ROSE-4610 file (N, C-alpha, C; in Angstrom, 1 decimal, always signed):
// ROSE-4610
residu = [M/M/M/T/T/T/S/S/S/S/S/S/A/A/A/Q/Q/Q/P/P/P/A/A/A/I/I/I/D/D/D/I/I/I/L/L/L/S/S/S/A/A/A/G/G/G/A/A/A/V/V/V/K/K/K/T/T/T/L/L/L/L/L/L/A/A/A/D/D/D/L/L/L/A/A/A/R/R/R/A/A/A/F/F/F/L/L/L/D/D/D/R/R/R/D/D/D/G/G/G/T/T/T/R/R/R/S/S/S/R/R/R/L/L/L/T/T/T/F/F/F/D/D/D/T/T/T/A/A/A/P/P/P/A/A/A/I/I/I/T/T/T/R/R/R/R/R/R/I/I/I/E/E/E/D/D/D/G/G/G/E/E/E/P/P/P/C/C/C/D/D/D/V/V/V/L/L/L/V/V/V/A/A/A/P/P/P/P/P/P/A/A/A/V/V/V/L/L/L/A/A/A/G/G/G/L/L/L/S/S/S/G/G/G/S/S/S/G/G/G/R/R/R/F/F/F/A/A/A/V/V/V/G/G/G/R/R/R/K/K/K/T/T/T/P/P/P/L/L/L/A/A/A/R/R/R/V/V/V/G/G/G/I/I/I/G/G/G/M/M/M/V/V/V/G/G/G/R/R/R/V/V/V/G/G/G/Q/Q/Q/Q/Q/Q/A/A/A/P/P/P/D/D/D/I/I/I/S/S/S/T/T/T/E/E/E/A/A/A/A/A/A/V/V/V/T/T/T/A/A/A/A/A/A/L/L/L/L/L/L/D/D/D/A/A/A/T/T/T/A/A/A/I/I/I/I/I/I/I/I/I/N/N/N/Q/Q/Q/A/A/A/S/S/S/T/T/T/G/G/G/L/L/L/Y/Y/Y/L/L/L/E/E/E/K/K/K/M/M/M/L/L/L/S/S/S/R/R/R/L/L/L/G/G/G/I/I/I/F/F/F/E/E/E/R/R/R/V/V/V/A/A/A/D/D/D/R/R/R/L/L/L/V/V/V/R/R/R/L/L/L/P/P/P/T/T/T/G/G/G/R/R/R/A/A/A/V/V/V/M/M/M/E/E/E/R/R/R/M/M/M/A/A/A/D/D/D/A/A/A/P/P/P/P/P/P/D/D/D/H/H/H/I/I/I/G/G/G/F/F/F/G/G/G/A/A/A/V/V/V/T/T/T/E/E/E/I/I/I/E/E/E/V/V/V/H/H/H/K/K/K/A/A/A/L/L/L/G/G/G/V/V/V/R/R/R/L/L/L/A/A/A/A/A/A/L/L/L/L/L/L/P/P/P/E/E/E/Q/Q/Q/L/L/L/Q/Q/Q/N/N/N/Y/Y/Y/T/T/T/N/N/N/Y/Y/Y/E/E/E/A/A/A/A/A/A/S/S/S/S/S/S/A/A/A/A/A/A/P/P/P/Q/Q/Q/A/A/A/H/H/H/R/R/R/A/A/A/A/A/A/D/D/D/R/R/R/F/F/F/I/I/I/A/A/A/F/F/F/I/I/I/G/G/G/S/S/S/P/P/P/D/D/D/S/S/S/D/D/D/A/A/A/C/C/C/F/F/F/T/T/T/A/A/A/S/S/S/G/G/G/V/V/V/E/E/E/R/R/R/I/I/I]
num = [1/1/1/2/2/2/3/3/3/4/4/4/5/5/5/6/6/6/7/7/7/8/8/8/9/9/9/10/10/10/11/11/11/12/12/12/13/13/13/14/14/14/15/15/15/16/16/16/17/17/17/18/18/18/19/19/19/20/20/20/21/21/21/22/22/22/23/23/23/24/24/24/25/25/25/26/26/26/27/27/27/28/28/28/29/29/29/30/30/30/31/31/31/32/32/32/33/33/33/34/34/34/35/35/35/36/36/36/37/37/37/38/38/38/39/39/39/40/40/40/41/41/41/42/42/42/43/43/43/44/44/44/45/45/45/46/46/46/47/47/47/48/48/48/49/49/49/50/50/50/51/51/51/52/52/52/53/53/53/54/54/54/55/55/55/56/56/56/57/57/57/58/58/58/59/59/59/60/60/60/61/61/61/62/62/62/63/63/63/64/64/64/65/65/65/66/66/66/67/67/67/68/68/68/69/69/69/70/70/70/71/71/71/72/72/72/73/73/73/74/74/74/75/75/75/76/76/76/77/77/77/78/78/78/79/79/79/80/80/80/81/81/81/82/82/82/83/83/83/84/84/84/85/85/85/86/86/86/87/87/87/88/88/88/89/89/89/90/90/90/91/91/91/92/92/92/93/93/93/94/94/94/95/95/95/96/96/96/97/97/97/98/98/98/99/99/99/100/100/100/101/101/101/102/102/102/103/103/103/104/104/104/105/105/105/106/106/106/107/107/107/108/108/108/109/109/109/110/110/110/111/111/111/112/112/112/113/113/113/114/114/114/115/115/115/116/116/116/117/117/117/118/118/118/119/119/119/120/120/120/121/121/121/122/122/122/123/123/123/124/124/124/125/125/125/126/126/126/127/127/127/128/128/128/129/129/129/130/130/130/131/131/131/132/132/132/133/133/133/134/134/134/135/135/135/136/136/136/137/137/137/138/138/138/139/139/139/140/140/140/141/141/141/142/142/142/143/143/143/144/144/144/145/145/145/146/146/146/147/147/147/148/148/148/149/149/149/150/150/150/151/151/151/152/152/152/153/153/153/154/154/154/155/155/155/156/156/156/157/157/157/158/158/158/159/159/159/160/160/160/161/161/161/162/162/162/163/163/163/164/164/164/165/165/165/166/166/166/167/167/167/168/168/168/169/169/169/170/170/170/171/171/171/172/172/172/173/173/173/174/174/174/175/175/175/176/176/176/177/177/177/178/178/178/179/179/179/180/180/180/181/181/181/182/182/182/183/183/183/184/184/184/185/185/185/186/186/186/187/187/187/188/188/188/189/189/189/190/190/190/191/191/191/192/192/192/193/193/193/194/194/194/195/195/195/196/196/196/197/197/197/198/198/198/199/199/199/200/200/200/201/201/201/202/202/202/203/203/203/204/204/204/205/205/205/206/206/206/207/207/207/208/208/208/209/209/209/210/210/210/211/211/211/212/212/212/213/213/213/214/214/214/215/215/215/216/216/216/217/217/217/218/218/218/219/219/219/220/220/220/221/221/221/222/222/222/223/223/223/224/224/224/225/225/225/226/226/226/227/227/227/228/228/228/229/229/229/230/230/230/231/231/231/232/232/232/233/233/233/234/234/234/235/235/235/236/236/236]
x = [+0.8/+0.0/+0.9/+0.6/+1.4/+1.1/+1.9/+1.7/+0.5/+0.1/-1.1/-2.4/-2.3/-3.4/-3.5/-2.3/-2.2/-2.9/-3.8/-4.4/-3.4/-3.6/-2.7/-3.0/-1.9/-2.1/-2.3/-3.2/-3.4/-2.5/-1.6/-0.7/-1.0/-1.3/-1.5/-0.4/+0.3/+1.5/+1.6/+2.4/+2.8/+3.7/+3.5/+4.3/+5.7/+6.2/+7.6/+8.5/+7.9/+8.7/+8.2/+7.7/+7.1/+8.2/+9.3/+10.4/+10.7/+10.9/+11.3/+10.2/+8.9/+7.8/+7.7/+7.9/+7.9/+9.0/+10.2/+11.3/+11.0/+10.4/+10.1/+9.0/+8.0/+6.9/+7.5/+8.4/+9.0/+9.8/+10.6/+11.4/+10.5/+9.4/+8.5/+7.8/+7.5/+6.9/+7.9/+9.1/+10.1/+10.3/+10.2/+10.5/+9.3/+8.1/+7.0/+5.9/+6.0/+5.0/+3.7/+3.7/+2.5/+2.7/+1.7/+1.7/+1.1/+1.5/+1.0/+0.3/-0.8/-1.4/-1.1/-0.3/+0.3/-0.6/-0.9/-1.6/-0.9/-0.6/+0.2/-0.6/-0.5/-1.2/-0.5/-1.1/-0.5/-1.0/-0.3/-0.7/-2.2/-2.6/-4.0/-5.0/-4.7/-5.6/-5.6/-4.5/-4.5/-5.4/-5.4/-6.4/-7.8/-8.1/-9.5/-9.8/-8.9/-9.2/-9.5/-8.7/-9.0/-10.3/-10.6/-11.8/-13.0/-12.8/-13.9/-14.0/-13.1/-13.3/-12.5/-11.6/-10.8/-10.1/-10.2/-9.4/-7.9/-7.3/-5.9/-5.4/-4.4/-3.8/-2.5/-1.8/-0.6/-0.6/-0.4/-0.4/+1.0/+1.5/+2.9/+2.7/+3.0/+2.7/+3.5/+3.5/+4.2/+3.6/+4.3/+3.8/+2.5/+2.4/+1.3/+0.0/+0.1/-1.0/-1.5/-0.5/-0.9/-1.5/-0.9/-1.4/-2.9/-3.1/-4.5/-5.5/-5.0/-5.9/-6.0/-5.3/-5.2/-6.6/-7.4/-8.7/-9.7/-9.3/-10.2/-10.2/-9.1/-9.0/-8.7/-8.4/-8.1/-6.7/-5.8/-4.4/-3.8/-2.8/-2.1/-1.0/-1.4/-0.3/+0.6/+0.2/+1.2/+2.3/+2.1/+3.2/+3.8/+3.6/+4.1/+5.6/+6.1/+7.6/+8.1/+9.1/+9.8/+10.4/+10.3/+10.7/+11.8/+11.6/+12.6/+12.4/+13.3/+13.2/+13.6/+12.9/+13.2/+13.3/+14.4/+14.6/+14.0/+14.2/+13.7/+14.8/+14.5/+15.5/+14.9/+15.7/+15.2/+15.2/+14.1/+14.0/+14.6/+15.5/+16.1/+15.8/+15.9/+15.7/+17.1/+17.1/+18.4/+18.9/+20.1/+20.7/+20.5/+19.8/+19.5/+20.1/+20.8/+21.4/+20.4/+20.6/+19.7/+20.3/+19.4/+19.9/+20.7/+21.5/+22.2/+21.3/+21.2/+20.4/+21.3/+22.6/+23.5/+23.4/+22.8/+22.7/+21.2/+20.9/+19.5/+19.4/+20.4/+20.3/+20.1/+20.8/+20.7/+19.3/+18.8/+17.4/+16.4/+16.6/+15.7/+15.8/+17.0/+17.2/+16.6/+16.8/+16.3/+14.8/+14.1/+12.7/+12.1/+12.8/+12.3/+12.5/+13.5/+13.8/+12.8/+12.3/+11.5/+10.1/+9.6/+8.3/+7.2/+7.6/+6.7/+7.4/+6.8/+7.3/+6.4/+6.9/+6.1/+6.3/+5.2/+5.2/+4.0/+4.1/+2.9/+2.0/+0.9/+0.0/+0.2/+1.3/+1.6/+2.5/+3.1/+3.9/+5.0/+5.6/+6.7/+6.2/+5.1/+4.6/+4.1/+3.5/+3.1/+4.3/+5.4/+6.6/+7.1/+7.2/+7.7/+7.0/+5.7/+4.9/+5.3/+5.5/+6.0/+7.4/+8.2/+9.6/+9.5/+8.6/+8.5/+8.1/+7.2/+6.9/+8.1/+8.8/+10.0/+11.0/+11.2/+12.1/+11.6/+10.3/+9.7/+9.3/+9.1/+8.8/+7.5/+6.7/+5.5/+4.6/+4.3/+3.4/+3.9/+5.3/+5.9/+5.8/+5.7/+5.7/+4.4/+3.4/+2.2/+1.5/+1.5/+0.8/+1.6/+2.8/+3.6/+3.6/+3.0/+2.9/+2.0/+2.5/+1.7/+1.6/+0.5/+0.3/-0.3/+0.4/-0.1/-0.4/-1.3/-1.7/-0.7/+0.2/+1.2/+2.6/+3.6/+5.0/+5.2/+4.5/+4.7/+4.2/+3.1/+2.6/+3.7/+4.4/+5.5/+6.6/+6.9/+8.0/+7.6/+6.3/+5.8/+5.8/+5.4/+5.4/+6.9/+7.8/+9.1/+9.9/+9.5/+10.1/+10.1/+9.0/+8.9/+8.9/+9.4/+9.4/+10.5/+10.3/+11.4/+12.3/+13.5/+14.5/+14.1/+13.1/+12.8/+11.7/+11.4/+10.5/+11.4/+10.9/+11.7/+10.7/+11.2/+10.3/+11.0/+10.3/+10.8/+10.0/+10.7/+10.0/+10.8/+10.2/+10.9/+12.1/+13.2/+14.4/+14.0/+13.3/+13.0/+12.1/+11.2/+10.3/+11.0/+12.0/+12.8/+13.6/+14.2/+15.0/+14.2/+13.0/+12.2/+11.6/+11.6/+11.0/+12.0/+13.2/+14.3/+14.0/+13.2/+12.9/+12.1/+11.5/+10.7/+11.6/+12.9/+13.9/+14.2/+13.9/+14.2/+15.4/+16.0/+17.1/+17.1/+17.8/+18.0/+19.1/+18.7/+19.6/+20.4/+19.8/+20.4/+19.5/+20.1/+19.3/+19.1/+18.1/+17.9/+19.1/+19.6/+20.7/+20.2/+21.2/+20.8/+19.9/+20.2/+19.5/+18.0/+17.7/+16.3/+15.7/+16.6/+16.2/+15.1/+14.2/+13.1/+13.1/+13.2/+13.1/+11.7/+11.0/+9.7/+10.0/+9.6/+9.7/+8.5/+8.7/+7.6/+7.6/+6.4/+6.3/+5.2/+5.3/+4.4/+3.6/+2.3/+1.4/+0.5/+0.2/-0.7/-2.1/-3.0/-4.4/-4.7/-5.5/-5.8/-7.1/-7.7/-8.9/-8.7/-9.6/-9.4/-9.3/-10.0/-10.0/-8.9/-8.0/-6.9/-6.0/-5.6/-4.7/-3.3/-2.6/-1.4/-0.2/-0.4/+0.7/+1.1/+0.2/+0.5/+1.5/+1.3/+2.3/+3.6/+3.6/+4.9/+5.6/+4.8/+5.4/+6.1/+5.3/+5.9/+7.2/+7.2/+8.4/+9.5/+9.2/+10.3/+10.9/+10.1/+10.6/+11.4/+11.2/+12.0/+13.2/+13.4/+14.6/+15.7/+16.9/+18.1/+17.9/+16.9/+16.7/+16.2/+15.7/+15.3/+16.3/+17.5/+18.5/+18.8/+18.8/+19.2/+18.2/+16.9/+15.9/+16.1/+16.6/+16.9/+18.1/+19.1/+20.3/+20.0/+19.2/+18.8/+18.0/+17.1/+16.2/+16.8/+17.9/+18.6/+17.9/+17.0/+16.2/+16.9/+16.9/+17.6/+16.7/+17.1/+16.3/+16.4/+15.4/+15.4/+15.1]
y = [-1.2/+0.0/+1.2/+2.2/+3.4/+4.3/+5.3/+6.2/+7.0/+7.3/+8.1/+7.3/+6.0/+5.1/+4.6/+4.6/+4.1/+5.1/+4.6/+5.5/+6.2/+7.5/+8.3/+8.1/+8.2/+8.2/+9.6/+9.7/+11.0/+11.1/+12.1/+12.2/+13.5/+13.5/+14.7/+14.8/+16.0/+16.1/+17.5/+17.5/+18.8/+19.5/+20.9/+21.7/+21.8/+21.4/+21.6/+20.6/+19.6/+18.6/+18.6/+19.8/+19.9/+19.5/+20.1/+19.9/+18.4/+17.8/+16.4/+15.5/+15.8/+15.0/+15.1/+16.3/+16.5/+15.7/+15.7/+14.9/+13.4/+13.0/+11.6/+11.2/+12.0/+11.7/+11.5/+12.4/+12.3/+11.1/+10.8/+9.5/+8.3/+8.3/+7.1/+7.0/+8.1/+8.0/+7.3/+7.7/+7.1/+5.6/+5.3/+3.9/+3.0/+3.5/+2.6/+2.9/+4.1/+4.4/+5.0/+5.3/+5.8/+7.2/+8.0/+9.4/+9.7/+10.9/+11.3/+12.7/+12.8/+14.1/+14.6/+15.7/+16.2/+17.3/+17.3/+18.4/+18.6/+19.9/+20.3/+21.2/+21.1/+21.9/+21.9/+22.6/+22.6/+21.4/+21.1/+19.9/+20.0/+21.1/+21.1/+21.0/+21.6/+21.5/+20.1/+19.4/+18.0/+17.2/+17.3/+16.6/+16.9/+18.2/+18.5/+17.9/+17.9/+17.4/+15.9/+15.1/+13.7/+13.4/+14.2/+14.0/+14.4/+15.2/+15.6/+14.6/+13.6/+12.5/+12.8/+13.7/+13.9/+12.7/+12.3/+11.1/+11.3/+10.2/+10.2/+8.8/+8.5/+7.2/+7.2/+8.3/+8.4/+9.7/+9.6/+10.7/+10.9/+12.1/+12.5/+13.6/+13.3/+14.3/+14.0/+14.9/+14.6/+13.4/+12.7/+11.5/+11.8/+13.0/+13.4/+13.4/+13.9/+13.9/+12.5/+11.6/+10.2/+9.5/+9.8/+9.2/+9.6/+10.9/+11.5/+10.9/+10.5/+9.9/+8.4/+7.8/+6.3/+5.7/+6.4/+5.9/+5.9/+6.6/+6.7/+5.4/+4.7/+3.4/+3.6/+4.9/+5.2/+4.9/+4.8/+4.6/+3.4/+2.8/+1.6/+2.2/+2.8/+3.5/+2.5/+1.2/+0.2/-0.1/+0.4/+0.2/+1.5/+2.5/+3.8/+3.8/+4.7/+4.7/+6.1/+6.1/+7.4/+8.0/+9.3/+9.9/+10.9/+11.9/+13.0/+13.9/+14.7/+15.7/+17.0/+18.1/+19.4/+20.4/+21.1/+22.1/+23.5/+24.4/+25.7/+26.8/+27.7/+28.8/+30.1/+31.2/+32.5/+33.0/+33.6/+34.1/+35.5/+35.7/+37.0/+37.5/+38.8/+39.4/+39.4/+39.1/+39.2/+40.7/+40.8/+42.2/+42.9/+42.3/+42.9/+42.1/+42.8/+42.2/+41.6/+40.4/+39.8/+39.8/+39.8/+39.8/+38.5/+38.6/+37.4/+36.5/+35.2/+34.3/+33.1/+33.3/+32.1/+31.5/+32.1/+31.6/+31.8/+31.2/+31.4/+32.8/+33.4/+34.8/+35.7/+35.4/+36.3/+36.1/+34.9/+34.8/+35.6/+35.5/+36.3/+37.8/+38.3/+39.7/+40.1/+39.3/+39.6/+39.6/+38.7/+38.7/+39.9/+40.3/+41.4/+42.7/+42.8/+44.0/+44.1/+43.0/+43.0/+43.6/+44.4/+45.0/+44.0/+43.0/+42.0/+40.7/+39.6/+38.2/+37.4/+37.0/+36.4/+34.9/+34.2/+32.7/+32.1/+30.8/+30.2/+29.5/+28.9/+28.2/+26.7/+26.3/+24.9/+24.4/+23.3/+22.7/+23.7/+24.4/+25.3/+26.4/+27.0/+28.1/+27.6/+26.5/+26.0/+25.7/+25.2/+25.0/+26.4/+27.4/+28.7/+29.4/+29.2/+29.8/+29.1/+27.8/+27.1/+27.6/+27.8/+28.3/+29.7/+30.6/+31.9/+31.7/+30.8/+30.5/+30.0/+29.1/+28.5/+29.6/+30.6/+31.7/+32.7/+32.6/+33.5/+34.8/+34.9/+36.2/+36.2/+35.1/+35.1/+36.3/+36.6/+37.7/+39.0/+39.2/+40.4/+40.7/+39.6/+39.7/+39.3/+38.8/+38.2/+39.2/+40.5/+41.4/+41.7/+41.2/+41.4/+40.1/+39.1/+37.8/+38.0/+37.7/+37.6/+36.2/+35.6/+34.2/+34.1/+33.6/+33.4/+32.0/+31.7/+30.4/+29.4/+29.8/+28.9/+29.4/+28.5/+28.9/+29.9/+29.7/+30.6/+32.0/+32.1/+33.4/+34.1/+33.4/+34.0/+34.5/+33.8/+34.2/+35.4/+35.5/+36.7/+37.9/+37.7/+38.9/+39.3/+38.4/+38.8/+39.3/+39.0/+39.5/+41.1/+41.6/+43.1/+43.7/+42.9/+43.4/+44.3/+45.3/+46.2/+45.4/+46.0/+45.3/+44.9/+45.6/+45.3/+44.2/+43.5/+42.4/+41.1/+40.1/+38.8/+37.7/+36.8/+35.7/+34.4/+33.3/+32.0/+31.0/+30.0/+28.9/+27.7/+26.6/+25.4/+25.7/+25.1/+25.4/+25.1/+24.0/+23.6/+24.7/+25.3/+26.2/+27.5/+27.9/+29.1/+28.9/+27.7/+27.5/+27.4/+26.9/+26.7/+28.1/+29.0/+30.3/+31.4/+31.1/+32.1/+33.1/+32.6/+33.5/+34.7/+34.7/+35.8/+36.9/+36.6/+37.5/+37.3/+36.1/+35.7/+34.7/+34.6/+33.7/+33.0/+31.9/+31.3/+32.1/+33.0/+33.9/+33.1/+32.2/+31.4/+30.3/+29.3/+28.2/+28.6/+28.2/+28.3/+27.6/+28.1/+27.4/+26.0/+25.1/+23.7/+23.5/+24.4/+24.2/+24.7/+25.4/+25.8/+25.1/+24.4/+23.9/+22.8/+22.7/+21.7/+21.1/+19.8/+19.1/+18.5/+18.8/+18.1/+16.9/+15.7/+14.5/+14.3/+13.7/+13.4/+11.9/+11.4/+9.9/+9.8/+8.7/+8.4/+7.1/+7.2/+6.0/+5.9/+4.6/+4.4/+4.1/+4.3/+4.1/+2.6/+2.4/+1.1/+0.5/+1.4/+0.9/-0.3/-1.3/-2.5/-2.2/-1.1/-0.8/+0.1/+0.6/+1.4/+0.7/+1.4/+0.7/+0.6/-0.5/-0.9/-0.1/+0.8/+1.7/+2.5/+2.8/+3.6/+2.8/+1.5/+0.7/+0.7/+0.6/+0.6/+2.0/+3.1/+4.4/+4.4/+3.9/+3.9/+3.1/+1.9/+1.1/+1.8/+2.6/+3.3/+4.4/+5.2/+6.3/+5.8/+4.6/+4.1/+3.3/+3.2/+2.4/+3.3/+2.7/+3.5/+4.0/+3.5/+4.0/+5.4/+5.9/+7.3/+8.3/+7.8/+8.6/+9.9/+9.8/+10.9/+12.1/+11.7/+12.8/+13.5/+12.8/+13.5/+14.4/+13.9/+14.7/+16.0/+15.8/+17.0/+18.0/+17.6/+18.5/+19.1/+18.5/+19.0/+18.6/+17.6/+17.2/+16.0/+16.0/+14.9/+13.7/+12.6/+11.3/+10.8/+10.2/+9.6/+8.1]
z = [+0.0/+0.0/+0.0/-0.8/-0.9/+0.3/+0.5/+1.6/+1.4/+0.2/-0.1/+0.3/+0.2/+0.4/+1.9/+2.5/+3.9/+4.8/+5.7/+6.7/+7.5/+7.7/+8.6/+10.0/+10.8/+12.3/+12.8/+13.8/+14.4/+15.7/+15.7/+16.8/+17.5/+18.8/+19.6/+20.6/+20.6/+21.3/+22.0/+23.1/+23.7/+22.7/+22.7/+21.8/+22.0/+23.2/+23.5/+22.7/+22.2/+21.4/+19.9/+19.5/+18.1/+17.0/+17.1/+16.1/+16.1/+17.2/+17.3/+16.7/+17.0/+16.5/+15.0/+14.5/+13.0/+12.3/+12.9/+12.3/+12.4/+13.5/+13.7/+12.7/+12.5/+11.6/+10.1/+9.8/+8.4/+8.3/+9.3/+9.2/+9.2/+10.0/+10.0/+8.6/+8.0/+6.7/+5.7/+5.7/+4.9/+5.2/+6.4/+6.9/+6.7/+7.0/+7.1/+6.0/+5.4/+4.4/+5.0/+6.3/+7.0/+7.3/+6.9/+7.2/+8.6/+9.1/+10.4/+10.3/+11.0/+11.2/+12.6/+12.7/+13.9/+14.5/+15.7/+16.4/+17.7/+18.0/+19.2/+20.0/+21.4/+22.3/+23.6/+24.6/+25.9/+26.7/+27.8/+28.5/+29.0/+29.6/+30.1/+28.9/+27.8/+26.6/+26.0/+26.1/+25.6/+26.4/+27.7/+28.6/+28.2/+28.0/+27.5/+26.2/+25.3/+23.9/+24.1/+24.8/+25.0/+25.7/+26.7/+27.5/+26.6/+25.6/+24.7/+23.5/+23.5/+22.5/+21.2/+21.2/+20.0/+19.5/+18.2/+17.7/+18.0/+18.5/+18.8/+18.8/+17.9/+17.8/+18.7/+18.8/+19.6/+20.4/+21.7/+22.6/+23.1/+23.0/+23.5/+24.5/+25.8/+26.9/+28.1/+29.1/+30.3/+31.0/+31.9/+32.6/+33.4/+34.0/+34.8/+33.9/+32.7/+31.8/+31.5/+31.1/+30.8/+32.0/+33.2/+34.4/+34.7/+34.4/+34.6/+33.7/+32.5/+31.5/+31.6/+32.5/+32.5/+32.8/+33.6/+33.8/+32.7/+31.6/+30.4/+29.6/+29.8/+29.0/+27.5/+27.2/+25.7/+25.3/+26.2/+25.8/+26.6/+25.9/+26.5/+27.4/+28.5/+29.3/+29.9/+30.0/+30.5/+29.6/+28.3/+27.3/+26.8/+27.6/+27.2/+27.1/+26.2/+25.9/+26.3/+27.2/+27.5/+26.3/+26.1/+24.9/+25.1/+25.8/+25.8/+27.1/+27.4/+28.4/+27.9/+28.4/+27.9/+29.1/+29.2/+30.2/+29.9/+30.9/+30.8/+30.6/+29.7/+29.5/+29.5/+29.6/+29.5/+28.1/+27.7/+26.3/+26.2/+25.3/+25.1/+23.7/+23.5/+22.1/+21.5/+20.2/+19.4/+19.5/+19.9/+19.9/+21.2/+22.2/+23.4/+24.6/+25.5/+26.6/+27.6/+28.1/+29.0/+30.4/+31.4/+32.8/+33.1/+34.1/+34.6/+35.4/+35.1/+35.9/+36.2/+36.4/+36.6/+37.9/+38.9/+40.3/+40.7/+41.8/+42.4/+42.8/+43.4/+43.8/+42.6/+41.5/+40.3/+39.7/+39.7/+39.2/+40.0/+41.3/+42.2/+41.9/+41.8/+41.5/+40.2/+39.2/+37.8/+37.8/+38.5/+38.6/+39.3/+40.4/+41.2/+40.4/+39.5/+38.7/+37.5/+37.1/+35.9/+36.1/+35.1/+35.2/+34.7/+34.0/+33.5/+33.4/+33.8/+33.7/+32.8/+31.7/+30.6/+30.7/+30.9/+31.0/+30.2/+30.0/+29.3/+30.4/+29.9/+30.7/+30.7/+30.1/+30.0/+31.1/+31.0/+32.1/+32.5/+31.6/+32.0/+32.9/+32.5/+33.3/+34.6/+34.7/+36.0/+36.9/+36.4/+37.2/+37.7/+36.8/+37.1/+38.2/+38.3/+39.4/+40.7/+40.7/+41.9/+42.3/+41.2/+41.5/+42.2/+41.8/+42.4/+43.9/+44.2/+45.6/+46.4/+45.7/+46.4/+46.7/+45.8/+46.0/+47.0/+47.4/+48.4/+47.8/+46.5/+45.9/+45.1/+45.2/+44.4/+44.7/+45.9/+46.2/+45.8/+45.7/+45.3/+43.8/+43.1/+41.6/+40.9/+41.7/+41.2/+40.2/+40.5/+39.6/+38.3/+38.2/+37.0/+36.1/+36.6/+35.8/+34.6/+33.4/+32.2/+31.7/+31.9/+31.5/+30.1/+29.2/+27.8/+27.5/+26.5/+26.3/+25.8/+25.0/+24.4/+24.5/+24.2/+24.1/+23.0/+21.9/+20.8/+21.1/+21.9/+22.3/+23.2/+24.0/+24.8/+23.9/+22.9/+22.0/+21.2/+20.8/+20.1/+21.0/+22.2/+23.1/+23.4/+23.6/+24.0/+22.8/+21.6/+20.4/+20.3/+20.9/+20.9/+22.3/+23.3/+24.6/+25.0/+25.9/+26.3/+27.2/+27.5/+28.3/+29.7/+30.2/+31.6/+31.7/+30.6/+30.6/+30.5/+31.3/+31.3/+31.0/+30.1/+29.7/+29.8/+30.0/+30.1/+29.2/+28.8/+28.0/+27.9/+27.4/+27.1/+26.1/+26.3/+25.5/+24.0/+23.8/+22.4/+21.7/+22.5/+21.9/+21.6/+22.4/+22.1/+20.8/+20.7/+19.6/+18.3/+18.3/+17.1/+16.6/+17.5/+17.2/+17.0/+16.7/+16.5/+15.4/+14.4/+13.3/+13.7/+14.9/+15.5/+16.0/+16.1/+16.7/+18.2/+18.6/+20.0/+20.0/+21.2/+21.3/+22.7/+22.9/+24.2/+24.9/+25.8/+26.5/+27.6/+28.3/+29.3/+29.8/+30.3/+31.0/+32.5/+33.1/+34.5/+35.2/+36.3/+36.9/+37.4/+37.6/+37.8/+39.1/+40.1/+41.3/+41.2/+40.1/+39.8/+38.6/+37.9/+36.6/+36.8/+35.9/+35.9/+34.5/+34.4/+33.1/+33.1/+32.0/+31.8/+30.9/+31.4/+30.6/+29.8/+28.6/+27.7/+27.4/+27.4/+27.1/+26.0/+25.3/+24.2/+24.5/+24.2/+24.4/+23.2/+22.7/+21.6/+22.1/+21.2/+21.5/+21.9/+22.9/+23.3/+22.7/+21.8/+21.1/+20.2/+20.3/+19.4/+18.0/+17.5/+16.1/+15.7/+16.7/+16.3/+15.4/+14.3/+13.4/+14.0/+13.7/+14.4/+14.0/+13.0/+12.6/+13.8/+14.7/+15.9/+16.8/+16.9/+17.7/+17.0/+15.7/+15.0/+15.1/+15.2/+15.4/+16.8/+17.8/+19.2/+19.2/+18.6/+18.5/+17.9/+16.8/+16.0/+16.9/+17.6/+18.3/+19.5/+20.0/+21.1/+20.7/+19.4/+18.9/+18.5/+18.3/+17.8/+16.4/+15.7/+14.3/+14.3/+15.4/+15.5/+16.1/+16.4/+17.0/+16.2/+14.9/+14.1/+14.3/+14.5/+14.8/+16.1/+17.1/+18.4/+18.2/+17.5/+17.3/+16.5/+15.5/+14.6/+15.3/+16.2/+16.9/+18.2/+18.6/+19.9/+21.1/+21.0/+22.2/+22.8/+24.1/+24.9/+25.0/+24.5/+24.7/+26.2/+26.7/+28.0/+27.9]
């Protein structure tokens, strides 16, 4: 069966691994002849989509999302495959100096100096709010928090932001949106860094076509190593 005739698999994924999933889908097409329909969203929105019954053959999301959906019976979570982990970085504007965030004290000072703190409403933003509480400054900066729906929205806001605005995002999302005029200014220091892990699970529905299982097997095999290298995403 040709790729044009082969039924496509529907893949719903967190946006932080968008570049990796696009590379994996292209490589799987070359290898298996199966096309993929890719949809990306935030972790909370992914849960809503699944609960609303959106078709999905392969789900790529943080472990907490998969665990939360385990009761739905829609995914073979017992056979889930660890995929990748993504850290958090500060978004900088090209040509603009970014504040020092090399230590916990420097991060605290930079956040207190900022007139706006731009974060998303996905896993990265949720962690950053917890980090602000851990640093003991959440109440002091709460009115400066700007919560945007997606990582791309953060990049678009930061592309035109003045120097006293500070933004954060998943490293992969910063890198993929460089064309907007943003750059990875710095990583959070290790003592504050948070890596979001992503796992993949295939549909448990009896009628689900088994190309989804073949895709899961492919992304967990050494045959997909080149995709991880090209996208700069760390395999786990």
